[in-house]
N, C-alpha and C positions, 0 to 999 in steps of 0.2 A: 504494501499501499505505500500510497505517498504522502508526504505532508502538506496538505491543503487545507490552508486557512480559510476558514468560512464563518469569518466574521465580516458581517455585513451591517450597512447602514442602516438605522431605523426608517420603517416608511413613512412616506409623507402624510399628513395628516387630512382626512377627509375635509375637502372645501378649503385646501390651503391656498388657493389661487384666487386672486382679487378678480380675474377676469378668463373669459373663457372665448374661442373664436366661434363666430359665426358667418355663415355668406350674407352679403349685403343685401343682396335678393331676396332673403326670407326674412327681413327685418318689416316689423308693424309698427303700426302706432299704438302709443301707451306702452311699448317696450322700451328697455332702455340697451344705450350705446356707449360707447367712450368716445369725446369730441375733444381732441386738443388735450387730453389727459384728464378731462374731467367727466365724472357720471353724467349722462343726460338722460331725460325721459324723452321719447318720440313723441312730438306732435303732430308732425306731418312727414311722411314719406310718399315721395314721387318717384317713378321711372320713367325715364326718357331716352328715346333713341337717339344717339348724336351723328349725324351726317349717315352718307350713303355705306361706309365701311367701317364707321365708326362701333363702338362697343356701347351697349345697353348700359346706362349710369343711373344709380339711385341718387337720389337727391334728398338729403336727410335735415331735418329741422328739429330740435329738441330744446329745451328747458334743463339748466343745470340743476340737479336734485337739490344740492346745498344754498345755491345764492339765488336761483330763479332767473339766471341771466340767458339769455336766447343765444343759441350758437347753430351755425349753418356747417354742413359736411358735403363732400360729394364722392362717390365710390363707384367704380366699376363694379356691376352686378354680380360679377362671376368671381369677385376677391371676398377673401374673409377679411374682417372687422372686430374688433376686440369688444365683449360686450363685459360689463362691470357685474358682479354678483352684488345686489343691491338688498338689503334686509331691514325691514319695517317691523320695530317692536314696540308695544303698547306698554308703559307703566304706569303705576300709581304714584303721584309726588307725595314726597313723607315730608318735607321739606326744603327750604331755600338758604342756603349757607355761603354768605360772600361771592355770591354770583355763580355756584354752583348748585346742582339741582340733587337734593336724595331720593333715588328712585327705588320702588319694591315692584318686584315681579309679583302680580295679583294671583296668577294659578299656582305659583309653587312658593309664595311667602317668603322669598329670599330677597335680600337688599340687591339691590342695582348697583350699578356704577355710577359715579358723581358725573353728571355732563354738565358742563356750560351753560348757563341762562342765555337764551339768544336774545341779541338784541333788535332793537326796533319793536313794531306794534305786537309781535308774537309775543315777545319776552313781558312787554308792558301787562299784556292782556293774560299771561300764566301769572305774573305777580298779583295784580288784582284779583283774580279769582280765588287764589290760593287764601290772600289777606282776608276776601269774603266770607272764608270757611266752608268755601264749599271744594267737592270731591273732584280732585283736576288729574286728568289721564294726558299724557303725553306722548306723543308717538318719536320715536329716535330711530333715525334712518342712519343705517351703517352702510360706505361702500368705498372701496379703495383707500382701507386704513384710514377714513375721516369717520365722524360723527357728529350728529348734530341734531337738535331737538327741529323735526319740521311741521308740527302740529298738534294741537290740543283739543280737550273738549272737557267742558264743568258741568257737574252733576249736579 
């Protein structure tokens, strides 16, 4: 027998990648795509044929999931584009401390991570609803290594 070293690296974790490839021609409205390195929700997808011998192209219009900024991009229909893994999770707000939200996962009963209080209208609405004693649920969106509060509702 031979001395074979069977010391392998540990396998990659499931869901370890921030993106996955997808054919540009299969993208649909309300899906997600990576535009200029930003995770965007598609608001418009149109397919056009350019010229006599040109390739069919996909024109994409999307909204950045974190900032709401509008972005546009164009790709050949047969090429692959990167699609981000976007996860929306709802938490119950337990408290606000120094601009950080203390969150609780309602179904598991465990404490969530502290997420920054959003600026602008959304942040002020969360603070006022919480100060009024309402039960506030916030939606945290995670994509591309970033996370932010993107919505809330008060009960």
